[in-house]
N, C-alpha and C positions, 0 to 999 in steps of 0.2 A: 507477490511478484515473485521474489526467489523461488517459492515452492511450484507456483506455474511454468516459469525458467524449466526449472530442472526439471520436471515431469514431462515435456513437452521435446525438450534435447534427448532424454530417454527412451521415449515414445519415438521418436523417428529413425535413434540410432538401429534398434529394436527391433521396429517395422521394416524398415531396409536389409537389417541382417538374418531374420529370418524366411523372407521372402528369398533373400539368394539362397542362403543356406538347405531351404528345405527344395528349391529348385536342383539345388546341387545334386543333392542326395537322389531326389526324383528321380532324374532325369539320366542315372549311371546304374543303381541299384537294380531295377526290377530287370533290365540287361543282363547284370553280371550273374545274377541270382539264377535266371534262368539258362543262360548260357552254359553255368556249370549243371545245372540237374539234366539238360538234353546232353552233357558232351559233345557242345557245339565245335564243329569243324574250323580249327584254325585257319585254312586255307583249301578253297575249291579249286579243282584244276578242270577245265575241259581240255578233253582231247581230241584230236581229228582220228576219227575209227578208218578212216585210209591210211593211215598214216604211222597206226601202233594196234598191235593187239593186245589182248587182256594182259595173256601171260609178260609181255616185254614191260604193260606200267605196272605190274605187279611188284616187279625190280624195284619201281619207284616209293614202295612201302618199308623200303630195308635199307634207306638212305640212314646214315648217323643223324639223331635227331628227332626221328619221326619216335614218338609212342606210340602212337596210336592210326588207322587208317580203314577206311571203309571204301570198297567197289574194287576192282572200276565196276560201274554200272551202268549201263548201258543207254544212253539219252535218243532223243528223238526233235527235231525244235519244227514243229508244225503249225498251221492254220485251220484251229478248230469254226465249224459252223453250228450254230444253234439246232440240235432235235427237237423229239419230245419232251415235253415239261419246261421247257428253255422258250419262253416266247419273249423277244426280243422287237422293239420296233420294227416297222420295213427298213431295208435296208440298212442296217445295224451292223457292224460284223466284231466279231470277236478278236480280242488279242489275240495273238499270236503266244501259242505255249511250248514251254520247254520240258519235257516230260521224261521223267527216269525213271527204269525199271529198275523195281527194289523188291523183293522178295516179304518182306517186314519193314515193320515201321521201327523196332528196335536196330539194338549194333553195338560198336564197340566207338562209332564217332555218329555224330547229330542225330538220337534219337525224335524221332518225328513223333509231335504229339498227336496224338486225334482225338480232335474235338466232336467228332458225329456221327456214325456210320462204325464200318467195319475195315478192318485194311482189304485191299487188291485182292483177289485168292483167284483169280481166272482171267480168260478171255474178256472181252470187251468190258471189263470192270476199271474204274477212276477213281482213286482220291484225288478231291481237287484239292490247291492248297487257298486257305482262309487271307491271302496274301494278292490272291492273282488279279491280277490288273484289269483285265477286260470283263468281268462281273463277279456278284455274287451266289457263288454257286450251289446246290443244296443236292443232299439225298437224293436220288430219284431222277432227278435234270439226266438228260442225254446232250452229247457232241456227238457231230459227225467229224470225224476225222478222213478223207477222202470216203470211200466204201465201207469203211469201218464203222459203225456205232460203240459209242462208250456210255455206257449208266454210270455215272458218279455214286459212287457207296460209299463213299466217307469222305470227312472234311478234316485236315488236320494243318499243321503249323510247322515249319522249321525252325528252328530259331537261330540258325545259320543261312534260310533264304535260301536252300539248295537246288528248287525247284518251282516251275508253275503249277505240278501234278506229278502223282506218283503211279505206275501201272506196272503188272508184271512184267518180270527179265526179258519173258520170252513175243509179249505184245510189245514191250518197243524197238524187238527188232523188225516187226510184221508191219509199223507205223509209217515207214516210207519218213519222208520230210527229210531235214538234214541229219547224219546220223554222225554220233560223236560217243566217246565215253566220258564219265564223271569221276573225279576220284576226291575223297575227302581226307583230311589229315589234319591227327595233333602234333604238336611239336612240345618236346620240352622248353624253349625257349621262343615264345611269339608274343610276350608284351607291349614289343615296342616296332614301329614300323621295319626299321633298319633290320631287327631279327627277322622280322617275317619275309624281306624281301630278302634274307639270306636263306630261308628255308626255301624259299618260291625256288631260289636259282640251283640249290640242290636238287631238287626234287623232278624240275624239268629236265636238267641236265641229264639227268638217269634216266629219262625218256627219250624215243629213238629222235632223234633231228626234227625239228621240224612240228612235233607231234602235236606241242603244246598249243593251242590255240586262245586261250582266255583262261583268265584266275581270279578269285574273290576273295579279300581276307576279310577275318574277322572285325577287325579296327575300323572297316569299311563297314560293313552291317553294324556296327553299332552306333559307328557315325549319325545315319541313317534313323534310327528308333531314336535315341537320346538329340534330334536337331531340333522339335519343336522346344522343348523345355531349357534344351543348350544356349537357346537365342537370349533368352533371357539375364544369362549369368553376369557379360560381363557390366552389361547397363547396373544390374543391380548390384556386383561388386563394387561401382564406382557409386552409389546413393550409400551404400552401406557403409564404406570408408569414410564419405563424403559426414556423413550423420553421426558416425564414432566418432570423426576430427573434431565436429560443433562440441559435442557433447563433453569431451575432454575440455576443449574450451572456455565452455558456457558455464559448467559445472563448477570450474577451477575459480573463474572470473566470479561468480555469483559468491560462492564461500569465501576468498579472497574480497570481493567488496563488504563483504557481511562483516569479515575480522576488522578492516579496514576501518568500516561506520561504526563499530562495535567498542572498539579500545576500550572507552573509558566502561561500558557494561562490562568488559572483561574486566578491569582493575576491581569492580566493585565484586565480581564473583570468586574471585579469590583472595579480596579481602576479607570475608566473608567465610571461607574456606577453602572454596572448592581448589583441589589440586591441578597441576599442569595436563594429566593424563582427564581429569574428568570436565574438564574446558573443550579437550582438541575432541572427545566423545562426543559433549553436545552438539560441536558444529559438526562432527562427523553426521551424525543420528540427524542434524537438522537436511543433511543433504540425500543422505540415504533414504527415509519417509518417502517424498514425493518425487526420488528414482525408481522406488519400488513400484509405487502407485500409474508411474508413465511408462515403466518396462511391461508389467502386467497387460495394459492397455495396450501397448505396442507390440506383442505376442499374438492378443486376439487381431487386431488389426493385419500382422502377417500372414495368419493363418488364413482370415479369410481372402487377403489377396492372393495370396500360394492356393488359396482351393479352388479361387475362380482361374487362374490361369490353367491348373492340372486339371479342371472338368472338363476345357475343351481338347485335351489329348486323347490319344486312343487309348484304346485298354490293352495291356498291357500283356499276350502272348494269351487272350483269353481266361486271363485270371481275374484281376478286380482292377480297376482306377487306381491311377498314382494319387497318393496319398501323405501329407506332413508328416513328418517322422518326429514323435514326439521328444526321444532327445537333441534334438535340433534347437525346438523351445526352450529345452530345459539348460543346455551349454550356453544357449544366447544370452538367457534371461540371468544364468548365474558370470557371465564373461562381463554382461554390461554392468551390476552391479558389482563385480571388484574393480572395475575400471572406475566407475564415479567413488568406489569409497576411496582407491588410490589415488586419485585427484584432489578431491575432497579432503583426505588426510593431509598433503603434503601443504594445502592452506590452508587449516586447521592448526597445524604444526607449529603455523607462528605464533597465534592465541596463547595457547601452550607455553611458547618460550617468554612471551613479554612479563616484566618483571612488575608486580603490583603498582609500585609508587608512580613509575615511566606510566605503567596504563592512564591511572588515573590523573596526571597529570597533565597527557597529551589533550587537545583537542582534537578534531574533525581540518584543521587548518596542515595544508600540506607545510613540508619542510621549508625554510627560508631559502631561497636562492632560486627555487623550481622554478622556472617559467618566465624569470624578467626578462631573459636576453628575448624571448619570442614576444613578450610582451612592449619592448620599446622598439624592435621592428615594425609591430602589427599596428602601435598608434602612428607613423608615418605614413601608411597607408592610406588613400585620398579614399576611406569609407569612412561609413558614421563612426561614433566613439561605442556605443553596442556592439558593432559588427565586429571592428578590431579585440574588442572585449573579450568576446566570445571567439574569436581564431588563436588569440594567444591561450586560450585555457584547455586545452591537448596536454602543452607542452607543461602544464603543473602538476599532469598524474600520470606519466608516461607511462606508466607498466596496466592503467587501467586503458590509457586509449591506446596499446597497442595490443588489446583485448577485444576492443573494439572495433580497428581495423581490421583482424582476425576473422571476426563473425562476420563484418560486412564482404570479405574477402570469400569467405565460405559461399556466404549469401550470392555471390556476383557469377561465382563459378559455378552452384546450383544452376543457374540462370540462363548464363551462357551455355554451359552444355546441355540443357534441355532445351533450348533452340537449336541449336546444331544438330541434335538429333533428331527432334520433331522434322525440322527440315529435311535431314537426309532418309527419314521415312516417308516425307510427302512425296520426294521424288525419285525414290524406290518404286513405290505405288506408282508416278505417274512414267516411270522406264517399264512396267505391266503395262501396262493402256499403249496404243497406239496415237500418234497423232492426229490420224484421220479427222476429217470434221462431221463422216457420215461411213454410219458399218449397215453395211447390208448384209442381212441373215438369210442364208438358204432355207427351204421348205425342209426342216429337218426333223425327225422324230425328237419326240422329247428323250433327253440325256443324250443322244447319239455323238455331242461333241461338247468340250468344255469350253471354248474360245468367247462365245458370248458372256462378257462379267468378266474376262482378265488378259483381254487383250491378245492381238496377233503373237504366237510362240511363246502365248504365257500362260496357254492352257492350263487350270488349277486340278483338272479330270487327267484326266487318260482318254484320249479320242479314240473310238471303238469303231473308224474306220467312216469313210466316205461314201454320204449319204444321200449324197443331189445327183440327179439324172441328170446327163448330158446334155438333151435341148436345154431343159431348165436352166441351167448355168449355161447357157450360150443367150438363153430370151434375157438373164437377168444382166449379165453384162452388155448386151445391146440397150437395154432400156435404162442402163445407167449411164452409157456413152452419148444417147441421143438425148438425155437429159438438160435442158440447161444451165449453165453454174459449174460444170463438171470439168474440173480442173487436171486431176487424172486418177486413176485407179488400179489396183490391183489385188488379187485372188489370193487368199491361202486355202490350199486341203491339208487333211490331216491324217493319218495312216499312224501305223506303228511298227516297226521291223527290231530285229533280233540283231545285237551286234558282239561279236567278239570282248569277252572281257566282261560281258555284261550275263545278270541273272536277270531273267525278264525280260518286258519289253520296253522298247528303245521309243519314244513318241516323236513321231518327224511335223516338223512343218515345212510344206512345201508350198512355194510362192508361186505363180503365174503373174509375170508383169513386173516392173520396175519397183521396187518395195526401199529404194535408196531414202527416201522421204519419209519415211512410215513411220521415221523416230525409236530406231532401235538401238538400244547400245551398247559397245563393245568394250571389254575391257582391255584386249590387246588384239594384234592384226589386222587383218581388215574383212569387207563384208563377202561373201563367195563372188565368184564371177563364172556363172554358168552351171551345167551340167558337170557332175564330177568334183564338184567343190561343196563344202557346208561350213558353217558357223555352229560352233558346238559350246554349252554353259560348261562351266566348272564342274559341274558336278559330274559331266560325261568325264572329261578329258581326266578326272581324278581316277574314276570307276575304270575306266578302260589304260591308263598309263601312257595314255599320248599326251601330244603335246601340238602348239599351232606349227605345221607344217607335215606332221605326218601322215601316214594314210592308212585308215580303218576298212574293216570288211563287214558289211552289214548281209543280213539275210531279208530278202522280201521275198516273200508268196515262193518260197524256194529257191530264188535264185541270189546267188551271192554278186554283190556288189560292193567296189572299191570305192573308197569318198575320201577326200582330201581334204583336212583340219584347215581351213585359212583363217581364221579368228575366232577368239574368245568370246561368245556372247554375256551379255546379263541376262537372265533367264530363268525362273524358279519352274517353269514347266514340267511336270512328272517328275519334281526332286532333282532335276538338275540333269536326268537320263533322257536326254533329247537333242535333236539334232535341226537345225534348221538350212535348206535347202531350196534348190531351184527346182519342181518339178519333174522338167527333164531328166533330173538323174535319178529317178525310178520312173521314170518310162519303160526300160526296159523290163519292170517285174510287172508295173500298174500302169498298161499302157492308159485307162479309162482313169486314171484320177483325175476330176473332176472340183474343182474349186467349191466349196460350202460355204467362205465367207467372202465378202468385197468389202475394200476398202478407199473411200474417196477425200481427195480432198478436192476442196470450192474452190471455183476464181474467187476474188477479192471482192468483196462488197456484195455476195451474194446470203440470204437470208438463208441459214440451216435449216429454220421451222421450215419456212414456206418452202425449201427445197423437200426436204425429208417427207411434206406430204405431197408434195406432185409427183416424185417418186412411188412413192408407197400405189397411192392409184394408178401409172403404170407399171406396177410390179405385182399386182393382184392376180393377173392371173397366171404367176408362175407358181405362188404363195409364200414368196419371198418376205421378207419386212423389212422396214429401213431408219436405222433408227440416229439420232444426232449422237456425236461423241465418235471417239475411238473404243466404246465398249470400255465395262469393267467399274464394279463400284469398292470401294473398301473394304479391304482385307480385314477377317475378321482378327487376326494377329497383330495387324500394324497398330487395328483400332485398340486391342488390348495393352500394346507396350506406351503409343499415346496415353490411355489412360494412368496407367502406372507411372508413366514419366510425369506427368500434370500432379497425381497426387501426392509422390514423393518433394518435385520441384515444391509445392507451395507452402509443403511442410517442412522444408528446409528453408525457405524464407520467414515462415511466420518463426522459426526458433530465432535466424537468424535478426530479426526484425526486436525480439522480445531480449533476445538476448542485449541489441544496443539500449533498448528499452528499460531494465534494467540498468547497465549501467549509468544511465542519464541520471535514472533516479536517486542513484547514491552520490551521485555526484550533484546535483542541484540542492539532495540532501544536506551533503557537506558543506558546499557553498550559502545556505540558505541566510545566515545571516552578512556574509557579502552583498548577496541580492537588496537585505533587508537597506543596508547602507545605503545600496546606489539609488534605493525609491527612495529613500530618504531625502538624498541628493536630488532629485526629479526624474531617475526617470519611470517611463509612462508601461503598464503593461504590455504595449506592444514590441517595445523596445528591450522588455524583459524577454517576450519567446525571441525575439532577434537574436538577442544574446546567446538563449540557450539553443536555436537553431545553427548558428555560427560556429558553435562548441562541436559540432560535429559536423561540418560541412567538409573541413579536410580533413575527418576519418573515414566521411563516405568516398570521398575521389581517392586517396588511397586505397582504399579498399575495390575500389571500380576499377583503377588503373592496373591494379595486381591482379583481379582476379579474371578478368576478360582472356591473356593471354593462356590460363591456366584453365580456364574453362576450354576454350579452344584445342590447347594440346589436350586434353581428357577426351575431344568429340575424334580427334584424329587417332585417338589408342581405342580408345571403346568402337566405333562403328563397326572399324574393319574387323574387331576382335568380335564382334556380333557375325557379321558375314561371314567371319571363318566357323563359328560356329553352326551355322545353317549348310557350311557346304560351298561357299559363295566367296568371289572378288568382287568388287566393288569397280564401276570406273571411278575416275576422277571427278567426273561432274556432280557425283551423287557426295559424295566427301567434303568437298569445298565449296561450301555451300554461308561462308563467312564473307560479305563483299564491305564496302565502307559503310552504307548507308544503314547496315545491319549493326557492325561495332560500335557506332557512334550513341545508339539508345543504350546501348549495352552498357557501356563505359558511365555514362549518366544515371543506369541502373543501380549503382552503389551509394549515391548520393541522394539518390532518391531514397532509396533504404534507410541512411543514417536518418533523415529528414523526418521521416514515417515514424520510425523509432523515437525520434525526441520529440515529438509534438505534444504527447500527453503530457510529459515532467514538464513540458514547456509552460503549456496551457497552466498546469499546475501553480508555478513558477510564478505567474503573471499573476493568477489570484492571491497568492500569498500578504497577507495584510502586511504594513511595513512593523507596525507593533509585534508581531509577532512572529518575525522575521527575525527583529533585532531582541526578542528575548531568549531566542533558540539559543543553545550551547551546541 
């Protein structure tokens, strides 16, 4: 039993620690290495070509603190159309592209990695970014920008994410679109956000007033690349600390229990010649052997878990997938073994200090006087005598009881935390979906839009434009409104724009109709009211450096539109680079924007399945289809998080239960003679079970009462940290998941865990024959 408990406790600690440590290294090292290798830009600044010349901007590269610079490069934000070799479904549009005129891929800053083909060497040639959101472009395909044909001659990647594509400097001037300048800087001090903000202020102050229209720092680029793995770190850290704490507690308790129950054996060993150091060494090895086995198994499980998480991440910069660092395994295994050795040594030291005569003379009975006051109080309770005997027992062995309380406490913390984490993740999944009863999907070509499956305003992909014809949209809306049972309906159109302060495109969900009932979660502020207002996710506000009440300029089909931010929305669409607004906001640039999705609320009592069948019949001429629910399936990332949470929680519960089991086994063995006396006086097997179970009831209750608040606190600490790692802020409804109905079962979980841990030794005690028990010393 002791061997199993120590092995499992060590395995739990190592598994969680390897998972957390591997993800921590994997989420940072690849970007840092690629950034250093490519001389990435600490700061990318976009300037207005109408307000500054190249010579004026060159002065910004001589500002104090600038160690290297590249540019100014002429830029053009354009709306490309597919050309020869690029076959897109009918009606599908490409995302806007920010093209940069660069004569070569290298340079002092942002050395672009060429993945295929060659660099643009003349007019009509384009090097496409491998990270362009509109489509996966390959060498040989063509794009049309106005009257200009551009042939993709290469595919490249910028570690600083500076462009969607590169052309020659002369070509950038002739493309039209929205003109600008781009300058790339490296600084002596740019490791922190405050340093980078000071650098940004210095270089933009050296430019003509109002010339700087946007910027992006390298820390934002890094955060975007480490987001998927960084999301796991806070909760794995929490489980790792819980596992380490439980390992220390249980290993110390097991070794101390072994010393306490083996006092007479220790005296015999000393009597036959073992030195104190040899006795300590014996108990130390007794703990280290199973701990070594547990750490090896835990390292394997941790590597398997980390590999499963990292296999779903993107390949970093076209090289290789993220992998577990071997030194993490070595560090965690060595650290855990040292921790176990230190804990076991402290407990075994008592065995080395015991005097031989004292050890031989001492039995298993607790010191006189311990627990007598508790016994006198317990006998006055209106409970059966076997129960009162058990209730008083923890006070006879206060140190052992405290260890059991701690084990139950940690187990309760794990369960409470896991419940809160799982509930928050479930609410996040629900927040990504509409509360609509029925979703109507327009006749979109495959791959044209992402919302089916992720809810309005939370497309997991980048919508490539509106693909539903105006006539179909009107017919769809008419069919929905005419269908009996329809209570309310709104539509969403999806497009993309450019925004000052961002590189790449911003996904826009434009609403047609009142969407106030759609279930959208706001972190702060209010929903937009009419044209010219929008709500933005945290990612957009962070990337653009704006806040609620600010006005941002977006570029849509060559037109610049000013939009006021009225609220901060919870949305994961396009990694937070998104806007949710009224369709009228974009009317000047896209007057023909039509809805590609409709969300329907049904009247009370309407059968959703029957309504959907009837509506599909009415929608047949339009090619649209209706589905029950607001759309969306479980996110793969959330499934992985839920699975890891369940696995680690079960491991912690198992370790806590086995810790209680080991302690009760030791306690039952210590008092086996007392149980024999009680049986001789008439105690039945059922009463024996009741006595043993009652001895852990108070322990379980104390651990549960203390563990639930700690688990709630841990959930309120870790879940926001996970959201912060993903560049999100959470609405209060997602964080506050514990209600009175939930807390009561969690409080009772402590006593249940203790009773389950004590059930096996209680059964063993009940089956022990009276004569055998009386003969046991």
